[in-house]
C-alpha positions in Angstrom: 18.0 -5.6 -14.8 20.6 -7.6 -17.2 22.0 -4.4 -18.9 22.1 -0.9 -18.4 19.5 0.6 -20.8 21.9 3.7 -21.6 24.7 1.3 -22.0 23.0 -1.1 -24.3 21.7 1.8 -26.6 24.9 3.9 -26.9 27.8 1.3 -26.6 26.8 -2.5 -26.7 24.2 -2.3 -29.6 26.1 -0.1 -32.0 29.4 -2.1 -31.5 27.4 -5.5 -32.0 25.8 -4.2 -35.2 28.6 -2.8 -36.5 30.9 -5.9 -36.3 28.0 -7.8 -37.8 27.8 -5.4 -40.7 31.5 -6.2 -41.7 32.0 -8.0 -45.1 32.9 -11.3 -43.2 31.5 -14.7 -43.3 28.4 -15.8 -41.3 30.5 -18.3 -39.3 32.4 -15.2 -38.1 29.4 -13.0 -37.6 27.7 -16.1 -35.5 30.8 -16.0 -33.4 30.4 -12.6 -32.7 27.0 -12.7 -31.8 27.7 -15.9 -29.4 30.7 -13.6 -27.6 28.0 -10.7 -27.6 25.4 -12.7 -26.2 27.6 -14.5 -23.3 28.8 -10.9 -22.4 25.2 -9.5 -22.5 24.0 -12.3 -20.1 27.1 -12.5 -17.9 26.9 -8.3 -17.4 23.9 -9.2 -15.2 24.5 -13.1 -14.4 28.3 -13.5 -14.0 27.9 -16.9 -12.5 24.6 -18.2 -14.5 26.0 -17.6 -17.5 27.8 -21.0 -17.2 24.4 -22.4 -16.5 23.4 -21.3 -19.9 26.6 -22.4 -21.5 26.1 -25.8 -19.5 22.6 -26.1 -20.8 23.8 -25.7 -24.5 26.5 -28.2 -24.0 24.4 -31.2 -22.5 21.7 -30.8 -25.1 23.9 -30.3 -27.8 25.1 -33.9 -26.5 21.3 -35.0 -26.6 20.8 -33.7 -30.0 23.7 -35.4 -31.3 22.7 -38.7 -29.8 19.3 -38.1 -31.3 20.8 -37.5 -35.0 20.7 -39.5 -38.2 22.8 -42.2 -36.5 20.3 -43.0 -34.2 17.7 -43.9 -37.0 16.1 -47.2 -36.3 16.5 -47.1 -32.6 13.1 -46.0 -31.5 13.3 -47.4 -28.0 16.8 -46.0 -27.5 15.9 -42.7 -29.0 12.7 -42.2 -26.5 14.9 -43.0 -23.7 17.4 -40.1 -24.7 14.2 -37.8 -25.2 12.9 -38.7 -21.7 16.3 -38.0 -20.2 16.8 -34.8 -21.7 13.2 -33.6 -20.6 13.9 -35.0 -17.1 17.4 -32.9 -17.3 16.3 -29.8 -18.2 12.9 -29.8 -16.1 14.9 -30.9 -13.4 17.3 -27.9 -13.3 14.6 -25.5 -14.2 12.9 -27.0 -11.3 15.5 -26.6 -9.0 16.5 -23.2 -9.4 12.7 -22.0 -9.8 10.7 -24.2 -7.5 12.8 -25.4 -4.6 12.0 -22.9 -2.1 8.1 -22.8 -3.2 8.1 -26.6 -2.6 9.9 -26.8 0.7 7.8 -23.5 2.1 4.7 -25.3 1.2 6.0 -28.5 2.6 6.7 -26.6 6.0 3.2 -25.2 6.2 1.3 -28.3 5.2 3.2 -30.7 7.6 4.7 -28.2 10.1 8.3 -29.3 9.2 11.0 -27.1 10.0 13.0 -27.6 6.8 15.5 -24.8 6.3 16.9 -24.2 2.7 19.3 -21.6 1.6 17.8 -19.5 -0.7 18.4 -20.0 -4.5 18.8 -16.9 -6.8 16.9 -17.1 -9.9 18.9 -17.1 -12.9 17.1 -14.2 -15.2 15.6 -16.1 -18.5 15.9 -19.4 -17.3 12.3 -20.4 -18.3 13.1 -18.9 -21.8 16.4 -20.8 -22.6 15.3 -23.7 -20.7 12.1 -24.3 -23.3 14.2 -23.2 -26.4 16.6 -25.8 -25.3 13.8 -28.5 -25.2 12.5 -27.3 -28.4 16.0 -28.3 -30.0 15.8 -31.7 -28.5 12.3 -32.4 -29.1 12.5 -31.1 -32.8 15.7 -33.2 -33.5 13.7 -36.0 -31.9 10.9 -35.8 -34.6 13.6 -35.1 -37.5 16.9 -36.6 -36.8 18.6 -34.5 -39.8 18.0 -31.2 -37.8 20.7 -32.4 -35.4 23.6 -30.1 -35.4 26.9 -31.3 -35.9 28.3 -27.8 -35.0 28.1 -26.9 -31.1 28.5 -23.2 -31.8 25.2 -23.6 -33.7 23.4 -24.6 -30.6 24.9 -22.2 -28.4 23.9 -19.4 -30.8 20.4 -20.5 -30.8 20.1 -20.7 -27.0 22.3 -17.7 -26.4 20.9 -15.4 -28.8 20.8 -11.9 -26.8 17.7 -10.2 -28.4 15.2 -12.8 -26.9 17.3 -14.0 -24.6 16.0 -13.2 -21.1 12.4 -12.6 -21.7 11.4 -14.4 -25.0 9.5 -14.4 -27.4 10.2 -18.4 -27.3 12.0 -19.1 -30.7 11.4 -22.9 -31.7 14.4 -24.5 -32.9 12.2 -25.7 -36.4 11.6 -22.2 -37.0 15.1 -21.0 -37.1 17.7 -23.7 -37.7 18.3 -22.6 -41.5 18.6 -19.1 -40.5 21.5 -19.8 -38.5 23.8 -20.4 -41.4 21.9 -19.0 -44.1 20.6 -15.6 -43.7 20.6 -12.1 -45.3 21.7 -8.7 -44.4 18.8 -6.8 -46.3 18.5 -3.1 -45.9 15.2 -2.9 -45.8 14.6 -5.5 -43.2 17.1 -3.7 -41.3 15.6 -0.6 -41.5 12.2 -2.1 -40.4 14.1 -4.0 -37.5 15.4 -0.6 -36.4 11.8 0.9 -36.6 10.4 -2.2 -34.8 12.7 -1.9 -32.1 12.0 1.9 -31.4 8.2 1.0 -31.4 8.9 -1.2 -28.6 11.5 1.0 -26.7 8.6 3.9 -27.0 5.9 1.4 -25.6 7.8 0.6 -22.9 9.0 4.2 -21.6 5.7 6.0 -22.3 2.8 3.6 -22.0 3.9 0.7 -19.6 5.8 2.6 -17.4 3.2 5.3 -16.8 0.7 2.5 -15.9 2.8 0.7 -13.8 3.2 3.8 -11.3 -0.5 3.3 -11.1 -0.8 -0.4 -10.7 2.2 -0.6 -8.3 0.9 2.2 -5.9 -2.8 0.8 -5.9 -1.8 -2.8 -5.3 0.3 -1.6 -2.5 -2.9 -0.1 -1.0 -5.3 -1.6 1.8 -7.5 -1.9 -1.2 -10.4 -2.9 1.2 -10.5 1.0 2.4 -11.3 2.2 -0.8 -14.2 2.1 -3.2 -14.5 -0.2 -6.6 -13.2 2.5 -8.9 -10.0 2.7 -7.2 -9.6 -1.3 -7.4 -10.7 -1.1 -11.0 -8.1 1.6 -11.9 -5.3 -0.4 -10.3 -6.6 -3.8 -12.4 -6.9 -1.9 -15.8 -3.5 -0.4 -15.5 -1.8 -3.4 -14.8 -3.6 -5.2 -17.2 -2.1 -2.4 -19.7 1.1 -2.2 -18.0 1.7 -6.3 -18.6 0.5 -6.0 -22.0 2.7 -3.0 -23.2 5.5 -4.1 -21.1 5.7 -7.6 -22.5 4.7 -6.7 -26.0 7.3 -3.7 -26.1 10.1 -6.4 -25.4 9.0 -8.8 -28.0 8.6 -6.0 -30.5 12.4 -5.0 -29.5 13.6 -8.6 -29.7 12.2 -9.0 -33.1 13.5 -5.8 -34.4 16.7 -6.7 -33.2 16.3 -10.0 -34.9 15.4 -8.3 -37.8 18.6 -6.1 -37.8 20.9 -9.3 -37.4 19.0 -11.3 -40.0 16.9 -13.4 -38.1 13.2 -13.6 -38.5 11.0 -14.2 -35.3 7.5 -14.9 -35.3 5.0 -12.5 -33.9 4.3 -12.8 -29.9 1.6 -10.6 -29.8 -2.1 -9.7 -32.0 -3.8 -7.3 -30.2 -5.1 -9.8 -27.3 -7.6 -7.3 -25.8 -9.8 -7.3 -28.8 -10.4 -11.2 -28.3 -14.1 -12.3 -28.3 -13.4 -15.4 -26.2 -10.5 -16.9 -23.7 -9.4 -19.4 -26.6 -9.2 -16.2 -28.8 -7.3 -14.4 -26.4 -4.8 -17.0 -26.1 -4.4 -17.3 -29.8 -3.3 -13.5 -29.4 -1.4 -13.5 -26.1 2.4 -14.6 -25.7 1.6 -16.7 -29.0 5.2 -18.3 -28.6 4.4 -19.9 -25.2 1.1 -20.9 -26.0 2.4 -22.6 -29.3 5.4 -24.4 -27.5 2.7 -25.7 -25.1 0.4 -26.6 -27.9 3.3 -28.8 -30.0 5.0 -30.4 -27.2 2.5 -30.9 -24.4 -0.6 -30.5 -25.7 -0.4 -32.5 -29.3 1.6 -35.3 -27.4 -0.8 -35.6 -24.7 -3.4 -36.7 -27.5 -4.5 -33.2 -28.2 -8.6 -33.4 -29.4 -8.0 -37.0 -30.9 -9.2 -39.1 -28.3 -12.6 -37.7 -27.1 -14.3 -34.6 -25.8 -13.3 -35.4 -21.9 -9.5 -36.1 -22.6 -9.2 -32.9 -25.0 -10.7 -30.6 -21.9 -8.3 -32.8 -19.6 -5.4 -31.9 -21.9 -6.2 -28.1 -22.0 -6.4 -27.9 -18.5 -3.1 -29.8 -18.3 -1.7 -27.0 -20.4 -3.0 -24.0 -18.6 -2.0 -25.6 -15.3 1.5 -25.8 -16.6 1.4 -22.4 -18.2 0.6 -21.0 -14.7 3.4 -23.1 -13.1 6.0 -21.8 -15.9 5.6 -18.0 -14.9 6.6 -18.4 -11.4 6.7 -20.2 -8.1 3.6 -19.0 -6.2 0.0 -20.2 -6.0 -1.3 -16.8 -7.6 0.2 -18.2 -10.9 -1.2 -21.3 -10.7 -4.4 -19.7 -10.0 -3.9 -17.6 -13.0 -3.4 -20.3 -15.2 -6.5 -22.7 -13.6 -8.7 -19.5 -14.5 -7.8 -19.5 -18.0 -8.1 -23.3 -18.3 -11.5 -23.4 -16.4 -12.9 -20.9 -19.2 -11.4 -22.4 -21.9 -13.3 -25.4 -21.0 -16.3 -23.9 -20.2 -16.7 -22.1 -23.6 -16.2 -25.5 -25.3 -18.7 -27.0 -23.2 -21.6 -24.6 -21.7 -20.7 -21.0 -22.2 -22.5 -20.1 -25.4 -19.6 -17.6 -26.4 -19.0 -18.8 -29.8 -22.8 -18.0 -30.7 -22.7 -14.5 -29.8 -23.1 -12.4 -32.9 -22.4 -9.4 -30.9 -18.7 -9.0 -30.8 -18.8 -6.1 -28.3 -20.4 -8.0 -25.8 -18.1 -11.0 -26.3 -15.1 -8.6 -26.0 -16.3 -7.2 -22.8 -16.8 -10.8 -21.3 -13.1 -11.8 -22.4 -11.8 -8.6 -21.0 -13.7 -8.8 -17.6 -12.2 -12.7 -17.2 -8.6 -11.5 -18.4 -8.2 -8.3 -16.3 -9.9 -10.2 -13.3 -7.4 -13.2 -13.7 -4.7 -10.7 -14.1 -5.4 -9.5 -10.6 -4.2 -12.6 -9.1 -1.1 -12.6 -11.3 -0.3 -9.4 -9.7 -0.9 -10.2 -6.3 1.5 -11.2 -3.9 -0.7 -13.6 -2.2 -3.9 -15.6 -3.6 -6.1 -13.9 -0.3 -4.6 -10.6 -1.6 -6.0 -10.9 -4.9 -9.3 -12.2 -3.2 -9.5 -9.1 -1.6 -8.7 -6.9 -4.4 -11.6 -8.7 -6.6 -14.2 -8.3 -3.7 -13.3 -4.7 -3.8 -13.8 -4.6 -7.7 -17.2 -6.2 -7.4 -18.6 -5.1 -4.2 -17.2 -1.7 -3.0 -19.8 0.3 -4.8 -19.0 3.7 -3.0 -17.3 7.0 -3.7 -16.1 8.6 -0.4 -13.6 11.0 0.1 -10.6 8.8 0.4 -11.9 7.0 -2.5 -12.3 10.1 -4.9 -9.1 11.7 -3.5 -7.1 8.5 -4.4 -8.7 8.4 -7.7 -8.2 11.7 -8.7 -4.6 11.7 -7.5 -3.7 9.2 -10.7 -6.5 10.9 -13.0 -4.2 13.8 -13.7 -4.3 15.2 -17.5 -1.0 13.1 -18.4 -2.1 9.8 -16.9 -5.8 10.2 -18.6 -4.1 10.9 -22.0 -2.0 7.8 -21.5 -4.6 5.3 -20.5 -6.8 6.3 -23.2 -3.8 6.1 -25.9 -3.0 2.5 -24.1 -6.5 1.4 -24.5 -7.0 2.8 -28.1 -3.6 1.4 -29.2 -4.6 -2.1 -27.5 -7.0 -2.6 -30.4 -5.7 -3.2 -34.2 -5.7 0.9 -34.9 -1.8 0.9 -35.7 -2.5 -2.1 -38.2 -5.3 -0.2 -39.8 -2.7 3.1 -40.1 -0.4 0.6 -41.6 -2.8 -0.6 -44.2 -3.9 3.3 -45.0 -0.2 3.9 -45.5 0.5 1.2 -47.7 -2.6 2.4 -49.8 -1.3 5.7 -49.9 2.1 4.3 -51.0 3.5 6.8 -48.4 7.8 6.7 -48.5 9.6 4.3 -46.0 11.4 7.3 -44.9 8.3 8.1 -42.8 8.8 5.3 -40.7 12.5 6.1 -40.2 11.4 9.7 -38.9 9.0 8.5 -36.9 11.6 5.7 -35.3 14.0 8.4 -34.9 11.6 10.7 -33.1 10.4 7.9 -30.6 14.1 7.0 -30.2 14.9 10.7 -29.3 12.3 11.0 -26.6 13.1 7.7 -25.2 16.8 8.9 -24.8 15.1 12.0 -23.0 13.3 9.8 -20.7 16.2 7.3 -20.0 18.1 10.2 -19.2 16.0 11.4 -16.4 16.0 8.1 -14.6 12.6 7.0 -15.5 13.2 3.4 -16.1 11.3 -0.2 -14.7 12.8 -3.5 -15.4 10.7 -5.8 -18.0 8.1 -7.5 -16.1 9.0 -10.9 -17.6 12.8 -10.7 -16.5 11.8 -12.4 -13.7 10.5 -15.3 -15.3 
């Protein structure tokens, strides 16, 4: 974990926020945020903070070389861009995939290559993709090149979304670095959003995590399908509430410091196709791949075959991005295959009954998440086999199932399932119609924060899933 949650809530965040509220220039506030962000990262990764600083330096240099002075030098600019991509992806590959590649070479060729295990820097996938966004956006529009290195460092190191996203594209935020307002309404909304995210993490994601972790640790072949389905559903809810909670907290913190981050989730479990699912799930990653990979590959401009090929490429890379394990790659391939099938032979778009389309999407998404969670593909296959074939309920199965179906867990799972759909959105619309005072939001946020503090004091905390990516 990068930062102790108690230290973050009671010391780090109030101090940094208080300093940024002082009547000083935006440049001073940016320096405060840079120092705070580097301290935040160094608290958990004291050595790898140098790697992140190095990333900001060489990408600043690449951006400078691609700036206005390079206009009219198309070949020169393209070479610089290629070098920048190779350097960034190469460094990400060394830290994240070296062990995976060597291990597969050893297994496939019966080689005995040994390599010292390389610790994975927290959040390297996120800050590397943001650095690439800066270089690519400057390549497209040289005027976006930053003359001030500190602005690039702030963009890459900004602590709210540094270690687990959302991935903030440079073109979406470059103007806010030097020109942003600290509006009291936005600050209030930001605090409420942060508290909402923390509550989702502590009271929904963590409860689902206990169920999922315990069931995925079982020899699942020995249990009936209801236990396997409970574990699969619990994990699907865990990863959604865990990651969307972090995104809520990051977006909320962004508002508190004057930044506006785009939404990262839009109720993905109410999707009516896998394509629709990816327009709602981890939006910052899917839009990043769309803008910087899918469209440059040709998008849908070069015929049906190449369009589907480009989609499969994007989903393969999406799986690889998540981690150095064949389980992630298979997870990406599953989503890619169903995207292609929906474009070709599956009549999902023609389904007028949304409930059936939604159930189909959930079936694919939940099943795919089994592989995402499993340690190996074989374990994932056994788990899926149990879900779809072990249709019995013996004493061992019923005992295990009932162990987790206590009143607290049942209520939590029901609430998690209900709010995975746009219930809160309908609630917000109702509040606006009734013109309920904003103080209601503030009071609700304070209650949620108080409950989370009580939960934290009991030591009930699990690290965010995406910290390891």
